[in-house]
PASE-140948 format. One record per residue (C-alpha): residue in one letter; chain; x, y, z. Coordinates in nm, 2 decimals. Layout:
N
   resn   chain     east    north       up
      A       A        X        Y        Z
...
This chain:
213
   resn   chain     east    north       up
      M       A    10.15    12.71     9.00
      Q       A    10.10    13.07     9.10
      K       A    10.10    13.24     9.44
      I       A     9.77    13.41     9.53
      N       A     9.78    13.76     9.66
      L       A     9.57    13.75     9.98
      T       A     9.50    14.12     9.97
      T       A     9.29    14.07     9.66
      Y       A     9.17    13.72     9.74
      P       A     8.79    13.72     9.76
      R       A     8.78    13.46    10.04
      K       A     9.05    13.64    10.25
      S       A     8.83    13.67    10.56
      T       A     8.69    13.31    10.54
      Y       A     9.04    13.18    10.46
      E       A     9.18    13.34    10.77
      A       A     8.88    13.23    10.99
      F       A     8.94    12.86    10.93
      L       A     9.31    12.85    10.87
      H       A     9.42    12.76    11.22
      H       A     9.13    12.54    11.32
      E       A     9.24    12.21    11.47
      I       A     9.01    12.03    11.23
      P       A     8.99    12.27    10.93
      V       A     8.82    12.03    10.68
      L       A     8.46    11.97    10.60
      S       A     8.31    11.67    10.43
      T       A     7.98    11.58    10.27
      T       A     7.83    11.28    10.10
      C       A     7.57    11.28     9.82
      E       A     7.40    11.01     9.62
      I       A     7.49    11.06     9.26
      D       A     7.30    10.92     8.96
      I       A     7.54    10.73     8.74
      T       A     7.28    10.56     8.52
      E       A     7.42    10.69     8.19
      L       A     7.78    10.60     8.30
      Y       A     7.68    10.25     8.41
      K       A     7.49    10.19     8.08
      F       A     7.79    10.30     7.89
      R       A     8.01    10.07     8.09
      Q       A     7.78     9.77     8.03
      Q       A     7.74     9.84     7.66
      Y       A     8.11     9.84     7.59
      A       A     8.23     9.60     7.87
      L       A     8.45     9.86     8.04
      R       A     8.56     9.90     8.40
      L       A     8.35    10.13     8.60
      F       A     8.61    10.30     8.82
      P       A     8.83    10.44     8.54
      L       A     8.52    10.58     8.38
      L       A     8.40    10.74     8.70
      A       A     8.75    10.86     8.78
      F       A     8.76    11.05     8.44
      M       A     8.43    11.22     8.53
      I       A     8.56    11.32     8.87
      D       A     8.89    11.44     8.73
      K       A     8.71    11.65     8.46
      T       A     8.47    11.79     8.72
      I       A     8.73    11.88     8.99
      N       A     8.95    12.06     8.74
      E       A     8.66    12.27     8.63
      I       A     8.63    12.43     8.98
      E       A     8.91    12.68     9.06
      A       A     8.88    12.65     9.44
      M       A     8.96    12.28     9.42
      K       A     9.30    12.37     9.27
      H       A     9.40    12.60     9.55
      R       A     9.66    12.48     9.80
      I       A     9.81    12.60    10.12
      I       A    10.18    12.54    10.11
      D       A    10.41    12.65    10.40
      G       A    10.16    12.91    10.51
      E       A    10.12    13.06    10.16
      L       A     9.83    13.02     9.92
      Y       A     9.88    12.90     9.57
      A       A     9.67    12.82     9.26
      Y       A     9.74    12.53     9.02
      D       A     9.64    12.54     8.66
      V       A     9.57    12.16     8.67
      I       A     9.57    11.90     8.94
      H       A     9.63    11.53     8.90
      P       A     9.45    11.23     9.06
      S       A     9.61    10.99     9.30
      F       A     9.40    10.69     9.38
      T       A     9.42    10.37     9.58
      T       A     9.38    10.02     9.44
      L       A     9.34     9.69     9.62
      L       A     9.62     9.43     9.60
      P       A     9.58     9.05     9.60
      N       A     9.67     9.03     9.97
      N       A     9.39     9.28    10.06
      T       A     9.63     9.57    10.12
      I       A     9.63     9.89     9.92
      S       A     9.87    10.07     9.68
      F       A     9.88    10.43     9.59
      C       A     9.87    10.52     9.22
      D       A     9.98    10.87     9.10
      A       A     9.80    10.94     8.77
      I       A     9.81    11.23     8.53
      H       A     9.52    11.45     8.43
      M       A     9.42    11.40     8.07
      D       A     9.14    11.56     7.86
      D       A     9.14    11.26     7.63
      A       A     8.89    11.01     7.78
      K       A     9.04    10.71     7.60
      M       A     9.40    10.79     7.70
      F       A     9.29    10.85     8.06
      Y       A     9.09    10.53     8.08
      E       A     9.38    10.32     7.95
      H       A     9.62    10.51     8.18
      I       A     9.41    10.43     8.49
      V       A     9.37    10.06     8.39
      T       A     9.75    10.03     8.34
      L       A     9.84    10.19     8.67
      S       A     9.59     9.97     8.85
      D       A     9.72     9.65     8.69
      V       A    10.09     9.74     8.75
      A       A    10.01     9.83     9.11
      T       A     9.90     9.47     9.18
      Q       A    10.25     9.36     9.10
      T       A    10.45     9.65     9.26
      A       A    10.29     9.81     9.57
      D       A    10.36    10.18     9.64
      V       A    10.28    10.33     9.97
      E       A    10.54    10.61     9.96
      M       A    10.42    10.95    10.07
      R       A    10.57    11.18     9.80
      E       A    10.50    11.55     9.76
      K       A    10.13    11.57     9.68
      H       A    10.02    11.93     9.66
      G       A     9.96    11.93     9.29
      R       A     9.72    11.63     9.33
      Y       A     9.38    11.53     9.48
      F       A     9.29    11.19     9.61
      I       A     9.03    10.94     9.51
      S       A     8.94    10.64     9.73
      N       A     8.72    10.37     9.59
      I       A     8.53    10.16     9.85
      P       A     8.30     9.94     9.63
      W       A     8.20     9.71     9.91
      I       A     7.99     9.95    10.12
      R       A     7.73    10.22    10.09
      F       A     7.79    10.52    10.33
      S       A     7.61    10.84    10.42
      S       A     7.92    11.02    10.55
      F       A     8.29    10.97    10.53
      V       A     8.59    11.15    10.68
      H       A     8.96    11.07    10.60
      P       A     9.27    11.10    10.81
      Y       A     9.51    11.36    10.67
      L       A     9.85    11.52    10.74
      S       A     9.82    11.88    10.83
      Q       A    10.06    11.98    10.55
      Y       A     9.82    11.82    10.30
      A       A     9.49    11.93    10.46
      S       A     9.41    12.15    10.16
      I       A     9.41    11.86     9.92
      P       A     9.05    11.75     9.83
      I       A     8.97    11.39     9.89
      V       A     8.69    11.21     9.69
      T       A     8.55    10.88     9.80
      T       A     8.33    10.65     9.60
      G       A     8.12    10.37     9.74
      K       A     7.90    10.08     9.64
      F       A     7.65    10.15     9.36
      Q       A     7.29    10.02     9.38
      Q       A     6.98    10.02     9.16
      N       A     6.70    10.25     9.26
      G       A     6.41    10.17     9.03
      M       A     6.54    10.25     8.68
      N       A     6.84    10.44     8.80
      I       A     7.19    10.35     8.93
      T       A     7.32    10.56     9.22
      I       A     7.65    10.57     9.41
      P       A     7.75    10.76     9.73
      I       A     8.03    11.00     9.67
      A       A     8.20    11.19     9.95
      L       A     8.41    11.51     9.91
      Q       A     8.64    11.64    10.18
      V       A     8.79    11.99    10.14
      H       A     8.97    12.26    10.35
      H       A     8.72    12.51    10.48
      S       A     8.96    12.80    10.42
      L       A     8.94    12.73    10.05
      A       A     8.59    12.60    10.00
      D       A     8.25    12.59    10.16
      G       A     7.90    12.46    10.08
      Y       A     7.87    12.65     9.75
      H       A     8.18    12.47     9.61
      L       A     8.07    12.14     9.74
      G       A     7.73    12.19     9.57
      R       A     7.91    12.30     9.25
      F       A     8.11    11.98     9.25
      Y       A     7.81    11.76     9.28
      T       A     7.60    11.96     9.03
      L       A     7.88    11.95     8.77
      L       A     7.96    11.59     8.83
      E       A     7.60    11.48     8.77
      Q       A     7.58    11.70     8.46
      N       A     7.90    11.55     8.32
      I       A     7.77    11.20     8.39
      K       A     7.44    11.27     8.22
      N       A     7.64    11.37     7.91
      T       A     7.83    11.04     7.92
      P       A     7.77    10.94     7.55
      E       A     7.91    11.27     7.43
      I       A     8.19    11.31     7.68
      L       A     8.32    10.95     7.65
      S       A     8.25    10.91     7.28
      G       A     8.62    10.89     7.21
      I       A     8.67    10.58     7.42
      V       A     8.50    10.35     7.17
């Protein structure tokens, strides 16, 4: 983690313009084509969420703005950020799972599966320090066209990704994915970049996930 010098920060004026807004976040939702990912999952009998989480993790770490954080009034940049995700428990409550970013798709997949399975036995809802992370919420029961999350002001600069229920559209499989970010750190360009890169990565599923099988 490195402190960013605001005097040379390209977004200085935008950063300051939105820094003290009562609601400083913006959120958008897009339908993402996951056909290649879904076919891969079906072919090898794998879980969809860990595969999608890997693609999200890869994508978000490719965008520098997503790795910037506002901590105690100062701006910092992380080299890598790690995913925290929610998983459903047998009693229909949730548990938080703090995962680790990995470039190896097979290791990441197994890591997410293990964390999810362990969480069903030992729930974790503790709010530990999260600045070096981003959040993923999976809501596979509904399709949505917009989504906004509650957040603590100290963690407003942490991106939140939400995935919904997939559906078939003709020959394609699509899923709604929402992204919530702090407007001081990102705007429409960065949101667009996230969705564009995510779709590109998913289209390259056979190559990117080849190490899993």
